[in-house]
CHARMM internal coordinates of N, CA and C (Angstrom, degrees):
IC EDIT
DIST 1 N 1 CA 1.4348
DIST 1 CA 1 C 1.4727
ANGL 1 N 1 CA 1 C 112.74
DIST 1 C 2 N 1.2914
ANGL 1 CA 1 C 2 N 117.95
DIHE 1 N 1 CA 1 C 2 N 142.64
DIST 2 N 2 CA 1.3831
ANGL 1 C 2 N 2 CA 116.97
DIHE 1 CA 1 C 2 N 2 CA -179.66
DIST 2 CA 2 C 1.6129
ANGL 2 N 2 CA 2 C 107.83
DIHE 1 C 2 N 2 CA 2 C -132.41
DIST 2 C 3 N 1.3178
ANGL 2 CA 2 C 3 N 115.16
DIHE 2 N 2 CA 2 C 3 N 139.05
DIST 3 N 3 CA 1.3938
ANGL 2 C 3 N 3 CA 121.07
DIHE 2 CA 2 C 3 N 3 CA -176.59
DIST 3 CA 3 C 1.5333
ANGL 3 N 3 CA 3 C 105.33
DIHE 2 C 3 N 3 CA 3 C -132.64
DIST 3 C 4 N 1.4221
ANGL 3 CA 3 C 4 N 113.19
DIHE 3 N 3 CA 3 C 4 N 143.91
DIST 4 N 4 CA 1.4190
ANGL 3 C 4 N 4 CA 117.31
DIHE 3 CA 3 C 4 N 4 CA 167.36
DIST 4 CA 4 C 1.4923
ANGL 4 N 4 CA 4 C 103.42
DIHE 3 C 4 N 4 CA 4 C -88.06
DIST 4 C 5 N 1.4210
ANGL 4 CA 4 C 5 N 110.18
DIHE 4 N 4 CA 4 C 5 N 133.61
DIST 5 N 5 CA 1.4525
ANGL 4 C 5 N 5 CA 115.23
DIHE 4 CA 4 C 5 N 5 CA -179.55
DIST 5 CA 5 C 1.5152
ANGL 5 N 5 CA 5 C 112.23
DIHE 4 C 5 N 5 CA 5 C -125.49
DIST 5 C 6 N 1.2516
ANGL 5 CA 5 C 6 N 113.11
DIHE 5 N 5 CA 5 C 6 N 132.57
DIST 6 N 6 CA 1.5049
ANGL 5 C 6 N 6 CA 118.21
DIHE 5 CA 5 C 6 N 6 CA 179.26
DIST 6 CA 6 C 1.5818
ANGL 6 N 6 CA 6 C 105.48
DIHE 5 C 6 N 6 CA 6 C -111.11
DIST 6 C 7 N 1.3673
ANGL 6 CA 6 C 7 N 108.13
DIHE 6 N 6 CA 6 C 7 N 119.45
DIST 7 N 7 CA 1.5073
ANGL 6 C 7 N 7 CA 114.15
DIHE 6 CA 6 C 7 N 7 CA -174.28
DIST 7 CA 7 C 1.5278
ANGL 7 N 7 CA 7 C 103.49
DIHE 6 C 7 N 7 CA 7 C -114.12
DIST 7 C 8 N 1.3769
ANGL 7 CA 7 C 8 N 116.48
DIHE 7 N 7 CA 7 C 8 N 124.77
DIST 8 N 8 CA 1.4965
ANGL 7 C 8 N 8 CA 117.03
DIHE 7 CA 7 C 8 N 8 CA 170.94
DIST 8 CA 8 C 1.5100
ANGL 8 N 8 CA 8 C 116.30
DIHE 7 C 8 N 8 CA 8 C -47.45
DIST 8 C 9 N 1.3366
ANGL 8 CA 8 C 9 N 113.89
DIHE 8 N 8 CA 8 C 9 N 140.98
DIST 9 N 9 CA 1.4748
ANGL 8 C 9 N 9 CA 118.42
DIHE 8 CA 8 C 9 N 9 CA -178.87
DIST 9 CA 9 C 1.5484
ANGL 9 N 9 CA 9 C 114.81
DIHE 8 C 9 N 9 CA 9 C -43.86
DIST 9 C 10 N 1.3427
ANGL 9 CA 9 C 10 N 118.20
DIHE 9 N 9 CA 9 C 10 N -51.29
DIST 10 N 10 CA 1.4464
ANGL 9 C 10 N 10 CA 119.90
DIHE 9 CA 9 C 10 N 10 CA -178.21
DIST 10 CA 10 C 1.4722
ANGL 10 N 10 CA 10 C 111.93
DIHE 9 C 10 N 10 CA 10 C -57.83
DIST 10 C 11 N 1.3451
ANGL 10 CA 10 C 11 N 120.87
DIHE 10 N 10 CA 10 C 11 N -38.12
DIST 11 N 11 CA 1.4200
ANGL 10 C 11 N 11 CA 119.13
DIHE 10 CA 10 C 11 N 11 CA 176.17
DIST 11 CA 11 C 1.5275
ANGL 11 N 11 CA 11 C 114.27
DIHE 10 C 11 N 11 CA 11 C -70.78
DIST 11 C 12 N 1.3597
ANGL 11 CA 11 C 12 N 114.28
DIHE 11 N 11 CA 11 C 12 N -33.92
DIST 12 N 12 CA 1.5107
ANGL 11 C 12 N 12 CA 118.21
DIHE 11 CA 11 C 12 N 12 CA 178.49
DIST 12 CA 12 C 1.5516
ANGL 12 N 12 CA 12 C 108.25
DIHE 11 C 12 N 12 CA 12 C -61.54
DIST 12 C 13 N 1.3199
ANGL 12 CA 12 C 13 N 115.64
DIHE 12 N 12 CA 12 C 13 N -46.30
DIST 13 N 13 CA 1.3923
ANGL 12 C 13 N 13 CA 119.26
DIHE 12 CA 12 C 13 N 13 CA -178.98
DIST 13 CA 13 C 1.5596
ANGL 13 N 13 CA 13 C 111.03
DIHE 12 C 13 N 13 CA 13 C -62.45
DIST 13 C 14 N 1.2284
ANGL 13 CA 13 C 14 N 120.57
DIHE 13 N 13 CA 13 C 14 N -39.64
DIST 14 N 14 CA 1.4948
ANGL 13 C 14 N 14 CA 123.56
DIHE 13 CA 13 C 14 N 14 CA 171.92
DIST 14 CA 14 C 1.5036
ANGL 14 N 14 CA 14 C 114.88
DIHE 13 C 14 N 14 CA 14 C -60.93
DIST 14 C 15 N 1.2668
ANGL 14 CA 14 C 15 N 114.65
DIHE 14 N 14 CA 14 C 15 N -46.16
DIST 15 N 15 CA 1.5227
ANGL 14 C 15 N 15 CA 118.98
DIHE 14 CA 14 C 15 N 15 CA 176.79
DIST 15 CA 15 C 1.5455
ANGL 15 N 15 CA 15 C 107.51
DIHE 14 C 15 N 15 CA 15 C -60.03
DIST 15 C 16 N 1.3170
ANGL 15 CA 15 C 16 N 120.50
DIHE 15 N 15 CA 15 C 16 N -44.99
DIST 16 N 16 CA 1.4085
ANGL 15 C 16 N 16 CA 117.61
DIHE 15 CA 15 C 16 N 16 CA -177.60
DIST 16 CA 16 C 1.4957
ANGL 16 N 16 CA 16 C 111.78
DIHE 15 C 16 N 16 CA 16 C -61.10
DIST 16 C 17 N 1.4086
ANGL 16 CA 16 C 17 N 115.11
DIHE 16 N 16 CA 16 C 17 N -36.90
DIST 17 N 17 CA 1.4907
ANGL 16 C 17 N 17 CA 120.49
DIHE 16 CA 16 C 17 N 17 CA -177.79
DIST 17 CA 17 C 1.5519
ANGL 17 N 17 CA 17 C 104.34
DIHE 16 C 17 N 17 CA 17 C -72.83
DIST 17 C 18 N 1.2011
ANGL 17 CA 17 C 18 N 122.12
DIHE 17 N 17 CA 17 C 18 N -41.56
DIST 18 N 18 CA 1.5867
ANGL 17 C 18 N 18 CA 121.61
DIHE 17 CA 17 C 18 N 18 CA -168.18
DIST 18 CA 18 C 1.5500
ANGL 18 N 18 CA 18 C 112.89
DIHE 17 C 18 N 18 CA 18 C -92.28
DIST 18 C 19 N 1.2844
ANGL 18 CA 18 C 19 N 119.14
DIHE 18 N 18 CA 18 C 19 N -17.54
DIST 19 N 19 CA 1.4208
ANGL 18 C 19 N 19 CA 115.57
DIHE 18 CA 18 C 19 N 19 CA -173.34
DIST 19 CA 19 C 1.5980
ANGL 19 N 19 CA 19 C 118.65
DIHE 18 C 19 N 19 CA 19 C -73.94
DIST 19 C 20 N 1.2783
ANGL 19 CA 19 C 20 N 114.89
DIHE 19 N 19 CA 19 C 20 N -7.12
DIST 20 N 20 CA 1.4803
ANGL 19 C 20 N 20 CA 117.93
DIHE 19 CA 19 C 20 N 20 CA -179.83
DIST 20 CA 20 C 1.5352
ANGL 20 N 20 CA 20 C 115.77
DIHE 19 C 20 N 20 CA 20 C 53.52
DIST 20 C 21 N 1.2954
ANGL 20 CA 20 C 21 N 116.08
DIHE 20 N 20 CA 20 C 21 N -128.43
DIST 21 N 21 CA 1.5315
ANGL 20 C 21 N 21 CA 117.47
DIHE 20 CA 20 C 21 N 21 CA -175.43
DIST 21 CA 21 C 1.5534
ANGL 21 N 21 CA 21 C 108.21
DIHE 20 C 21 N 21 CA 21 C -84.17
DIST 21 C 22 N 1.2892
ANGL 21 CA 21 C 22 N 117.96
DIHE 21 N 21 CA 21 C 22 N -8.83
DIST 22 N 22 CA 1.5577
ANGL 21 C 22 N 22 CA 121.35
DIHE 21 CA 21 C 22 N 22 CA -175.89
DIST 22 CA 22 C 1.5953
ANGL 22 N 22 CA 22 C 107.22
DIHE 21 C 22 N 22 CA 22 C -71.24
DIST 22 C 23 N 1.3403
ANGL 22 CA 22 C 23 N 110.33
DIHE 22 N 22 CA 22 C 23 N 156.35
DIST 23 N 23 CA 1.4844
ANGL 22 C 23 N 23 CA 115.69
DIHE 22 CA 22 C 23 N 23 CA 172.18
DIST 23 CA 23 C 1.5500
ANGL 23 N 23 CA 23 C 107.40
DIHE 22 C 23 N 23 CA 23 C -82.91
DIST 23 C 24 N 1.3237
ANGL 23 CA 23 C 24 N 114.46
DIHE 23 N 23 CA 23 C 24 N 161.14
DIST 24 N 24 CA 1.4780
ANGL 23 C 24 N 24 CA 116.30
DIHE 23 CA 23 C 24 N 24 CA -175.60
DIST 24 CA 24 C 1.5150
ANGL 24 N 24 CA 24 C 106.95
DIHE 23 C 24 N 24 CA 24 C -64.45
DIST 24 C 25 N 1.3963
ANGL 24 CA 24 C 25 N 117.36
DIHE 24 N 24 CA 24 C 25 N -34.48
DIST 25 N 25 CA 1.5267
ANGL 24 C 25 N 25 CA 119.03
DIHE 24 CA 24 C 25 N 25 CA 179.13
DIST 25 CA 25 C 1.5434
ANGL 25 N 25 CA 25 C 108.34
DIHE 24 C 25 N 25 CA 25 C -64.53
DIST 25 C 26 N 1.3329
ANGL 25 CA 25 C 26 N 118.58
DIHE 25 N 25 CA 25 C 26 N -40.30
DIST 26 N 26 CA 1.4841
ANGL 25 C 26 N 26 CA 116.59
DIHE 25 CA 25 C 26 N 26 CA 178.64
DIST 26 CA 26 C 1.5445
ANGL 26 N 26 CA 26 C 115.71
DIHE 25 C 26 N 26 CA 26 C -67.13
DIST 26 C 27 N 1.3419
ANGL 26 CA 26 C 27 N 111.26
DIHE 26 N 26 CA 26 C 27 N -37.54
DIST 27 N 27 CA 1.4448
ANGL 26 C 27 N 27 CA 121.25
DIHE 26 CA 26 C 27 N 27 CA 170.50
DIST 27 CA 27 C 1.4639
ANGL 27 N 27 CA 27 C 115.38
DIHE 26 C 27 N 27 CA 27 C -51.83
DIST 27 C 28 N 1.3622
ANGL 27 CA 27 C 28 N 117.15
DIHE 27 N 27 CA 27 C 28 N -52.69
DIST 28 N 28 CA 1.4463
ANGL 27 C 28 N 28 CA 125.53
DIHE 27 CA 27 C 28 N 28 CA 178.67
DIST 28 CA 28 C 1.5539
ANGL 28 N 28 CA 28 C 110.42
DIHE 27 C 28 N 28 CA 28 C -64.33
DIST 28 C 29 N 1.3329
ANGL 28 CA 28 C 29 N 118.58
DIHE 28 N 28 CA 28 C 29 N -49.39
DIST 29 N 29 CA 1.4689
ANGL 28 C 29 N 29 CA 120.90
DIHE 28 CA 28 C 29 N 29 CA -179.57
DIST 29 CA 29 C 1.5003
ANGL 29 N 29 CA 29 C 106.28
DIHE 28 C 29 N 29 CA 29 C -58.37
DIST 29 C 30 N 1.3691
ANGL 29 CA 29 C 30 N 120.86
DIHE 29 N 29 CA 29 C 30 N -41.04
DIST 30 N 30 CA 1.4362
ANGL 29 C 30 N 30 CA 118.34
DIHE 29 CA 29 C 30 N 30 CA -177.25
DIST 30 CA 30 C 1.5616
ANGL 30 N 30 CA 30 C 110.56
DIHE 29 C 30 N 30 CA 30 C -64.99
DIST 30 C 31 N 1.3573
ANGL 30 CA 30 C 31 N 116.69
DIHE 30 N 30 CA 30 C 31 N -39.70
DIST 31 N 31 CA 1.4392
ANGL 30 C 31 N 31 CA 125.45
DIHE 30 CA 30 C 31 N 31 CA 177.72
DIST 31 CA 31 C 1.5437
ANGL 31 N 31 CA 31 C 107.63
DIHE 30 C 31 N 31 CA 31 C -55.61
DIST 31 C 32 N 1.3438
ANGL 31 CA 31 C 32 N 116.79
DIHE 31 N 31 CA 31 C 32 N -48.16
DIST 32 N 32 CA 1.5126
ANGL 31 C 32 N 32 CA 118.78
DIHE 31 CA 31 C 32 N 32 CA -173.21
DIST 32 CA 32 C 1.5073
ANGL 32 N 32 CA 32 C 104.32
DIHE 31 C 32 N 32 CA 32 C -71.58
DIST 32 C 33 N 1.3456
ANGL 32 CA 32 C 33 N 125.15
DIHE 32 N 32 CA 32 C 33 N -38.25
DIST 33 N 33 CA 1.3774
ANGL 32 C 33 N 33 CA 123.58
DIHE 32 CA 32 C 33 N 33 CA 176.30
DIST 33 CA 33 C 1.6084
ANGL 33 N 33 CA 33 C 115.85
DIHE 32 C 33 N 33 CA 33 C -58.27
DIST 33 C 34 N 1.3566
ANGL 33 CA 33 C 34 N 108.92
DIHE 33 N 33 CA 33 C 34 N -41.72
DIST 34 N 34 CA 1.4336
ANGL 33 C 34 N 34 CA 114.76
DIHE 33 CA 33 C 34 N 34 CA 179.72
DIST 34 CA 34 C 1.4377
ANGL 34 N 34 CA 34 C 110.08
DIHE 33 C 34 N 34 CA 34 C -66.39
DIST 34 C 35 N 1.3525
ANGL 34 CA 34 C 35 N 120.57
DIHE 34 N 34 CA 34 C 35 N -38.20
DIST 35 N 35 CA 1.5583
ANGL 34 C 35 N 35 CA 125.71
DIHE 34 CA 34 C 35 N 35 CA -179.86
DIST 35 CA 35 C 1.3900
ANGL 35 N 35 CA 35 C 107.18
DIHE 34 C 35 N 35 CA 35 C -62.97
DIST 35 C 36 N 1.3844
ANGL 35 CA 35 C 36 N 119.67
DIHE 35 N 35 CA 35 C 36 N -45.38
DIST 36 N 36 CA 1.4846
ANGL 35 C 36 N 36 CA 122.52
DIHE 35 CA 35 C 36 N 36 CA -174.67
DIST 36 CA 36 C 1.5669
ANGL 36 N 36 CA 36 C 108.21
DIHE 35 C 36 N 36 CA 36 C -64.68
DIST 36 C 37 N 1.3659
ANGL 36 CA 36 C 37 N 116.36
DIHE 36 N 36 CA 36 C 37 N -46.29
DIST 37 N 37 CA 1.4566
ANGL 36 C 37 N 37 CA 120.57
DIHE 36 CA 36 C 37 N 37 CA 172.33
DIST 37 CA 37 C 1.5383
ANGL 37 N 37 CA 37 C 113.09
DIHE 36 C 37 N 37 CA 37 C -54.15
DIST 37 C 38 N 1.1868
ANGL 37 CA 37 C 38 N 118.17
DIHE 37 N 37 CA 37 C 38 N -45.26
DIST 38 N 38 CA 1.4926
ANGL 37 C 38 N 38 CA 119.21
DIHE 37 CA 37 C 38 N 38 CA -177.25
DIST 38 CA 38 C 1.5479
ANGL 38 N 38 CA 38 C 107.88
DIHE 37 C 38 N 38 CA 38 C -65.94
DIST 38 C 39 N 1.3147
ANGL 38 CA 38 C 39 N 118.63
DIHE 38 N 38 CA 38 C 39 N -45.78
DIST 39 N 39 CA 1.5005
ANGL 38 C 39 N 39 CA 118.91
DIHE 38 CA 38 C 39 N 39 CA 177.24
DIST 39 CA 39 C 1.5243
ANGL 39 N 39 CA 39 C 114.63
DIHE 38 C 39 N 39 CA 39 C -59.38
DIST 39 C 40 N 1.3061
ANGL 39 CA 39 C 40 N 115.56
DIHE 39 N 39 CA 39 C 40 N -44.53
DIST 40 N 40 CA 1.4509
ANGL 39 C 40 N 40 CA 121.36
DIHE 39 CA 39 C 40 N 40 CA 176.79
DIST 40 CA 40 C 1.5471
ANGL 40 N 40 CA 40 C 112.77
DIHE 39 C 40 N 40 CA 40 C -61.51
DIST 40 C 41 N 1.3479
ANGL 40 CA 40 C 41 N 117.27
DIHE 40 N 40 CA 40 C 41 N -38.14
DIST 41 N 41 CA 1.3897
ANGL 40 C 41 N 41 CA 122.02
DIHE 40 CA 40 C 41 N 41 CA 177.89
DIST 41 CA 41 C 1.5493
ANGL 41 N 41 CA 41 C 110.65
DIHE 40 C 41 N 41 CA 41 C -67.71
DIST 41 C 42 N 1.2356
ANGL 41 CA 41 C 42 N 116.65
DIHE 41 N 41 CA 41 C 42 N -41.02
DIST 42 N 42 CA 1.5439
ANGL 41 C 42 N 42 CA 119.91
DIHE 41 CA 41 C 42 N 42 CA 179.22
DIST 42 CA 42 C 1.4514
ANGL 42 N 42 CA 42 C 107.00
DIHE 41 C 42 N 42 CA 42 C -64.58
DIST 42 C 43 N 1.2956
ANGL 42 CA 42 C 43 N 119.23
DIHE 42 N 42 CA 42 C 43 N -41.11
DIST 43 N 43 CA 1.4760
ANGL 42 C 43 N 43 CA 124.89
DIHE 42 CA 42 C 43 N 43 CA -175.12
DIST 43 CA 43 C 1.5783
ANGL 43 N 43 CA 43 C 105.17
DIHE 42 C 43 N 43 CA 43 C -65.71
DIST 43 C 44 N 1.3015
ANGL 43 CA 43 C 44 N 116.68
DIHE 43 N 43 CA 43 C 44 N -45.66
DIST 44 N 44 CA 1.4232
ANGL 43 C 44 N 44 CA 122.71
DIHE 43 CA 43 C 44 N 44 CA -178.38
DIST 44 CA 44 C 1.5415
ANGL 44 N 44 CA 44 C 109.83
DIHE 43 C 44 N 44 CA 44 C -63.41
DIST 44 C 45 N 1.3054
ANGL 44 CA 44 C 45 N 117.04
DIHE 44 N 44 CA 44 C 45 N -40.16
DIST 45 N 45 CA 1.5405
ANGL 44 C 45 N 45 CA 121.67
DIHE 44 CA 44 C 45 N 45 CA -177.53
DIST 45 CA 45 C 1.5922
ANGL 45 N 45 CA 45 C 110.77
DIHE 44 C 45 N 45 CA 45 C -75.44
DIST 45 C 46 N 1.3346
ANGL 45 CA 45 C 46 N 115.64
DIHE 45 N 45 CA 45 C 46 N -24.07
DIST 46 N 46 CA 1.4646
ANGL 45 C 46 N 46 CA 119.74
DIHE 45 CA 45 C 46 N 46 CA 178.97
DIST 46 CA 46 C 1.5510
ANGL 46 N 46 CA 46 C 112.79
DIHE 45 C 46 N 46 CA 46 C -71.77
DIST 46 C 47 N 1.2945
ANGL 46 CA 46 C 47 N 109.13
DIHE 46 N 46 CA 46 C 47 N -38.11
DIST 47 N 47 CA 1.5219
ANGL 46 C 47 N 47 CA 112.37
DIHE 46 CA 46 C 47 N 47 CA -173.23
DIST 47 CA 47 C 1.4726
ANGL 47 N 47 CA 47 C 112.97
DIHE 46 C 47 N 47 CA 47 C -57.15
DIST 47 C 48 N 1.3701
ANGL 47 CA 47 C 48 N 122.57
DIHE 47 N 47 CA 47 C 48 N -52.79
DIST 48 N 48 CA 1.4112
ANGL 47 C 48 N 48 CA 119.40
DIHE 47 CA 47 C 48 N 48 CA 177.47
DIST 48 CA 48 C 1.5723
ANGL 48 N 48 CA 48 C 113.57
DIHE 47 C 48 N 48 CA 48 C -60.08
DIST 48 C 49 N 1.3214
ANGL 48 CA 48 C 49 N 113.34
DIHE 48 N 48 CA 48 C 49 N -36.87
DIST 49 N 49 CA 1.4388
ANGL 48 C 49 N 49 CA 120.79
DIHE 48 CA 48 C 49 N 49 CA 178.59
DIST 49 CA 49 C 1.5122
ANGL 49 N 49 CA 49 C 112.42
DIHE 48 C 49 N 49 CA 49 C -59.20
DIST 49 C 50 N 1.3034
ANGL 49 CA 49 C 50 N 117.90
DIHE 49 N 49 CA 49 C 50 N -44.55
DIST 50 N 50 CA 1.3438
ANGL 49 C 50 N 50 CA 120.98
DIHE 49 CA 49 C 50 N 50 CA 176.66
DIST 50 CA 50 C 1.5798
ANGL 50 N 50 CA 50 C 115.85
DIHE 49 C 50 N 50 CA 50 C -68.31
DIST 50 C 51 N 1.3391
ANGL 50 CA 50 C 51 N 122.21
DIHE 50 N 50 CA 50 C 51 N -23.24
DIST 51 N 51 CA 1.3435
ANGL 50 C 51 N 51 CA 124.82
DIHE 50 CA 50 C 51 N 51 CA 170.91
DIST 51 CA 51 C 1.5332
ANGL 51 N 51 CA 51 C 114.75
DIHE 50 C 51 N 51 CA 51 C -83.97
DIST 51 C 52 N 1.3130
ANGL 51 CA 51 C 52 N 115.32
DIHE 51 N 51 CA 51 C 52 N -10.03
DIST 52 N 52 CA 1.4031
ANGL 51 C 52 N 52 CA 121.96
DIHE 51 CA 51 C 52 N 52 CA -177.59
DIST 52 CA 52 C 1.6009
ANGL 52 N 52 CA 52 C 115.57
DIHE 51 C 52 N 52 CA 52 C -63.97
DIST 52 C 53 N 1.2796
ANGL 52 CA 52 C 53 N 116.03
DIHE 52 N 52 CA 52 C 53 N 158.06
DIST 53 N 53 CA 1.4653
ANGL 52 C 53 N 53 CA 119.35
DIHE 52 CA 52 C 53 N 53 CA 179.81
DIST 53 CA 53 C 1.5731
ANGL 53 N 53 CA 53 C 107.45
DIHE 52 C 53 N 53 CA 53 C -128.62
DIST 53 C 54 N 1.3012
ANGL 53 CA 53 C 54 N 110.72
DIHE 53 N 53 CA 53 C 54 N 109.99
DIST 54 N 54 CA 1.4359
ANGL 53 C 54 N 54 CA 118.93
DIHE 53 CA 53 C 54 N 54 CA -175.61
DIST 54 CA 54 C 1.5111
ANGL 54 N 54 CA 54 C 115.94
DIHE 53 C 54 N 54 CA 54 C -58.74
DIST 54 C 55 N 1.3367
ANGL 54 CA 54 C 55 N 115.24
DIHE 54 N 54 CA 54 C 55 N -40.51
DIST 55 N 55 CA 1.4229
ANGL 54 C 55 N 55 CA 116.83
DIHE 54 CA 54 C 55 N 55 CA 177.93
DIST 55 CA 55 C 1.6475
ANGL 55 N 55 CA 55 C 115.00
DIHE 54 C 55 N 55 CA 55 C -66.80
DIST 55 C 56 N 1.3103
ANGL 55 CA 55 C 56 N 110.10
DIHE 55 N 55 CA 55 C 56 N -30.74
DIST 56 N 56 CA 1.4900
ANGL 55 C 56 N 56 CA 112.95
DIHE 55 CA 55 C 56 N 56 CA 179.07
DIST 56 CA 56 C 1.5827
ANGL 56 N 56 CA 56 C 110.07
DIHE 55 C 56 N 56 CA 56 C -74.59
DIST 56 C 57 N 1.3473
ANGL 56 CA 56 C 57 N 109.99
DIHE 56 N 56 CA 56 C 57 N -35.75
DIST 57 N 57 CA 1.5150
ANGL 56 C 57 N 57 CA 115.18
DIHE 56 CA 56 C 57 N 57 CA 175.35
DIST 57 CA 57 C 1.4262
ANGL 57 N 57 CA 57 C 111.65
DIHE 56 C 57 N 57 CA 57 C -60.17
DIST 57 C 58 N 1.3543
ANGL 57 CA 57 C 58 N 117.69
DIHE 57 N 57 CA 57 C 58 N -44.25
DIST 58 N 58 CA 1.5280
ANGL 57 C 58 N 58 CA 120.65
DIHE 57 CA 57 C 58 N 58 CA -179.13
DIST 58 CA 58 C 1.5415
ANGL 58 N 58 CA 58 C 111.72
DIHE 57 C 58 N 58 CA 58 C -67.06
DIST 58 C 59 N 1.3225
ANGL 58 CA 58 C 59 N 117.53
DIHE 58 N 58 CA 58 C 59 N -32.23
DIST 59 N 59 CA 1.4190
ANGL 58 C 59 N 59 CA 119.94
DIHE 58 CA 58 C 59 N 59 CA 173.77
DIST 59 CA 59 C 1.5507
ANGL 59 N 59 CA 59 C 118.03
DIHE 58 C 59 N 59 CA 59 C -64.18
DIST 59 C 60 N 1.4021
ANGL 59 CA 59 C 60 N 109.12
DIHE 59 N 59 CA 59 C 60 N -34.47
DIST 60 N 60 CA 1.4099
ANGL 59 C 60 N 60 CA 113.97
DIHE 59 CA 59 C 60 N 60 CA -176.39
DIST 60 CA 60 C 1.5954
ANGL 60 N 60 CA 60 C 105.56
DIHE 59 C 60 N 60 CA 60 C -80.43
DIST 60 C 61 N 1.3044
ANGL 60 CA 60 C 61 N 118.35
DIHE 60 N 60 CA 60 C 61 N -30.70
DIST 61 N 61 CA 1.4628
ANGL 60 C 61 N 61 CA 122.41
DIHE 60 CA 60 C 61 N 61 CA 177.96
DIST 61 CA 61 C 1.5520
ANGL 61 N 61 CA 61 C 110.38
DIHE 60 C 61 N 61 CA 61 C -67.81
DIST 61 C 62 N 1.3657
ANGL 61 CA 61 C 62 N 115.87
DIHE 61 N 61 CA 61 C 62 N -31.74
DIST 62 N 62 CA 1.4983
ANGL 61 C 62 N 62 CA 118.17
DIHE 61 CA 61 C 62 N 62 CA -179.69
DIST 62 CA 62 C 1.4597
ANGL 62 N 62 CA 62 C 110.43
DIHE 61 C 62 N 62 CA 62 C -73.48
DIST 62 C 63 N 1.3278
ANGL 62 CA 62 C 63 N 116.29
DIHE 62 N 62 CA 62 C 63 N -16.94
DIST 63 N 63 CA 1.5361
ANGL 62 C 63 N 63 CA 115.62
DIHE 62 CA 62 C 63 N 63 CA 179.61
DIST 63 CA 63 C 1.4971
ANGL 63 N 63 CA 63 C 112.22
DIHE 62 C 63 N 63 CA 63 C -86.84
DIST 63 C 64 N 1.2689
ANGL 63 CA 63 C 64 N 118.15
DIHE 63 N 63 CA 63 C 64 N -2.85
DIST 64 N 64 CA 1.4104
ANGL 63 C 64 N 64 CA 124.56
DIHE 63 CA 63 C 64 N 64 CA -179.61
DIST 64 CA 64 C 1.4610
ANGL 64 N 64 CA 64 C 114.08
DIHE 63 C 64 N 64 CA 64 C -64.44
DIST 64 C 65 N 1.2807
ANGL 64 CA 64 C 65 N 123.72
DIHE 64 N 64 CA 64 C 65 N 139.03
DIST 65 N 65 CA 1.3931
ANGL 64 C 65 N 65 CA 125.31
DIHE 64 CA 64 C 65 N 65 CA -178.77
DIST 65 CA 65 C 1.5385
ANGL 65 N 65 CA 65 C 115.18
DIHE 64 C 65 N 65 CA 65 C -68.37
DIST 65 C 66 N 1.2843
ANGL 65 CA 65 C 66 N 117.64
DIHE 65 N 65 CA 65 C 66 N 144.84
DIST 66 N 66 CA 1.4151
ANGL 65 C 66 N 66 CA 116.16
DIHE 65 CA 65 C 66 N 66 CA 175.03
DIST 66 CA 66 C 1.5195
ANGL 66 N 66 CA 66 C 113.48
DIHE 65 C 66 N 66 CA 66 C -92.23
DIST 66 C 67 N 1.2839
ANGL 66 CA 66 C 67 N 115.12
DIHE 66 N 66 CA 66 C 67 N 3.27
DIST 67 N 67 CA 1.4891
ANGL 66 C 67 N 67 CA 123.25
DIHE 66 CA 66 C 67 N 67 CA 179.09
DIST 67 CA 67 C 1.4872
ANGL 67 N 67 CA 67 C 106.11
DIHE 66 C 67 N 67 CA 67 C -66.92
DIST 67 C 68 N 1.3336
ANGL 67 CA 67 C 68 N 121.90
DIHE 67 N 67 CA 67 C 68 N 152.55
DIST 68 N 68 CA 1.4138
ANGL 67 C 68 N 68 CA 126.17
DIHE 67 CA 67 C 68 N 68 CA 177.02
DIST 68 CA 68 C 1.5186
ANGL 68 N 68 CA 68 C 106.97
DIHE 67 C 68 N 68 CA 68 C -72.55
DIST 68 C 69 N 1.3434
ANGL 68 CA 68 C 69 N 119.92
DIHE 68 N 68 CA 68 C 69 N 155.87
DIST 69 N 69 CA 1.4719
ANGL 68 C 69 N 69 CA 123.73
DIHE 68 CA 68 C 69 N 69 CA -176.34
DIST 69 CA 69 C 1.5858
ANGL 69 N 69 CA 69 C 107.03
DIHE 68 C 69 N 69 CA 69 C -67.70
DIST 69 C 70 N 1.3454
ANGL 69 CA 69 C 70 N 117.34
DIHE 69 N 69 CA 69 C 70 N 153.48
DIST 70 N 70 CA 1.3737
ANGL 69 C 70 N 70 CA 125.29
DIHE 69 CA 69 C 70 N 70 CA 175.33
DIST 70 CA 70 C 1.5822
ANGL 70 N 70 CA 70 C 104.58
DIHE 69 C 70 N 70 CA 70 C -61.25
DIST 70 C 71 N 1.3809
ANGL 70 CA 70 C 71 N 118.03
DIHE 70 N 70 CA 70 C 71 N 153.68
DIST 71 N 71 CA 1.4635
ANGL 70 C 71 N 71 CA 120.29
DIHE 70 CA 70 C 71 N 71 CA 176.07
DIST 71 CA 71 C 1.4399
ANGL 71 N 71 CA 71 C 111.20
DIHE 70 C 71 N 71 CA 71 C -57.77
DIST 71 C 72 N 1.3729
ANGL 71 CA 71 C 72 N 117.54
DIHE 71 N 71 CA 71 C 72 N -33.26
DIST 72 N 72 CA 1.5505
ANGL 71 C 72 N 72 CA 116.99
DIHE 71 CA 71 C 72 N 72 CA -175.62
DIST 72 CA 72 C 1.5662
ANGL 72 N 72 CA 72 C 110.32
DIHE 71 C 72 N 72 CA 72 C -76.95
DIST 72 C 73 N 1.2696
ANGL 72 CA 72 C 73 N 116.74
DIHE 72 N 72 CA 72 C 73 N -15.30
DIST 73 N 73 CA 1.4913
ANGL 72 C 73 N 73 CA 119.51
DIHE 72 CA 72 C 73 N 73 CA 176.77
DIST 73 CA 73 C 1.4751
ANGL 73 N 73 CA 73 C 114.79
DIHE 72 C 73 N 73 CA 73 C -94.64
DIST 73 C 74 N 1.3157
ANGL 73 CA 73 C 74 N 116.78
DIHE 73 N 73 CA 73 C 74 N -1.63
DIST 74 N 74 CA 1.5474
ANGL 73 C 74 N 74 CA 121.08
DIHE 73 CA 73 C 74 N 74 CA -176.89
DIST 74 CA 74 C 1.5290
ANGL 74 N 74 CA 74 C 105.70
DIHE 73 C 74 N 74 CA 74 C -83.11
DIST 74 C 75 N 1.3587
ANGL 74 CA 74 C 75 N 115.08
DIHE 74 N 74 CA 74 C 75 N 146.68
DIST 75 N 75 CA 1.3915
ANGL 74 C 75 N 75 CA 125.26
DIHE 74 CA 74 C 75 N 75 CA 176.77
DIST 75 CA 75 C 1.5556
ANGL 75 N 75 CA 75 C 104.68
DIHE 74 C 75 N 75 CA 75 C -93.11
DIST 75 C 76 N 1.3883
ANGL 75 CA 75 C 76 N 111.60
DIHE 75 N 75 CA 75 C 76 N 126.53
DIST 76 N 76 CA 1.4936
ANGL 75 C 76 N 76 CA 114.68
DIHE 75 CA 75 C 76 N 76 CA -175.99
DIST 76 CA 76 C 1.5575
ANGL 76 N 76 CA 76 C 108.94
DIHE 75 C 76 N 76 CA 76 C -99.06
END
COOR INIT
IC SEED 1 N 1 CA 1 C
IC BUILD
């Protein structure tokens, strides 16, 4: 697929600054791929969230211990 693309000057300048050794075409293709991956990831993460049950989650959280974590479970 080919598209004629008009990029505002301020973005074009940033692309030239950030693209490194890549061509502008490769930079834009990579940006599109990253956006697609982000949207797919958001959709993937929404699916279980939509099936979730808030009241069940709150019941589970109420069962959590009030004891401090074991030393081996602590993040240092």
